[in-house]
N, C-alpha and C positions, 0 to 999 in steps of 0.2 A: 659781459660788458666789453665794448671795444675801446681802443685807446683814445679815440676822439671824445667819447662820452666821458671818460675819466678825466681828460684834460679840462673839458668844460666844467665838470664838477669841482675840480681843484680850483679853477679860476673863481667859480661861484663861492667857494668857501673863503678864499682870500678876500673877495669883495664883501662878504658878510662880516668877516673879522674887522675889516676897515670901517664898515658901517657901524659896528658896535662901538669902536673907538671914537668915531666922529659923533655919534649920538651922545656919549658921555662928555665929550669935550664941549659940545654945544650946550648941554644942560648945565655943566659946571661953569664954563668960562663965559659963554655968550649971554646966557639967560641969568647968570649969577644965582643959581639955585644951589641949595645944599645937596650933599650926597644922600640920596634916599634909597629905598629898597629896589626901585626899578633900575637904577644905575648899577647897583651891586649884582642884581640878577643878570643884567645884560653883560656886564663885564666879567663875571666869574662863571656863572652856570652856562650861559649861551656860548661864551668864548671857549670854555672847556669842551662843550659838546661839539662845536665846530672843529676844534683841534683834534678830537677823537675821530671824527669823520674824515678829516684831512689825512691823518695817519693811516687809516684804513685804505683810503684811495691811493695813497703813494705805495702802500704794500701791494695792492692789486696791480698797479701799473708796473712795479718791479717784477711781479710774478709773470705778467704777460710778456715783458721784455726777456726774461729768462726762458720762457717757453718758446719764444720766437728764435732765440739764439740756439737752442738745442734742436729746433725743428730743421734748421738748415743743414 
């Protein structure tokens, strides 16, 4: 993976996390619905999965930066 691809993936993860929060806020506040299983799944499972991917991507980016530093 190159750095640009990793940056785009990180931005995509942040957008997906924001979308999960907006989804829950709209369902709870705008539509005045009760908290149901879909909100819990989106906010807990999907959010945790995206966070795991985000941690992996930042580690990969850090590894690439260290590799470039030692290459010079």
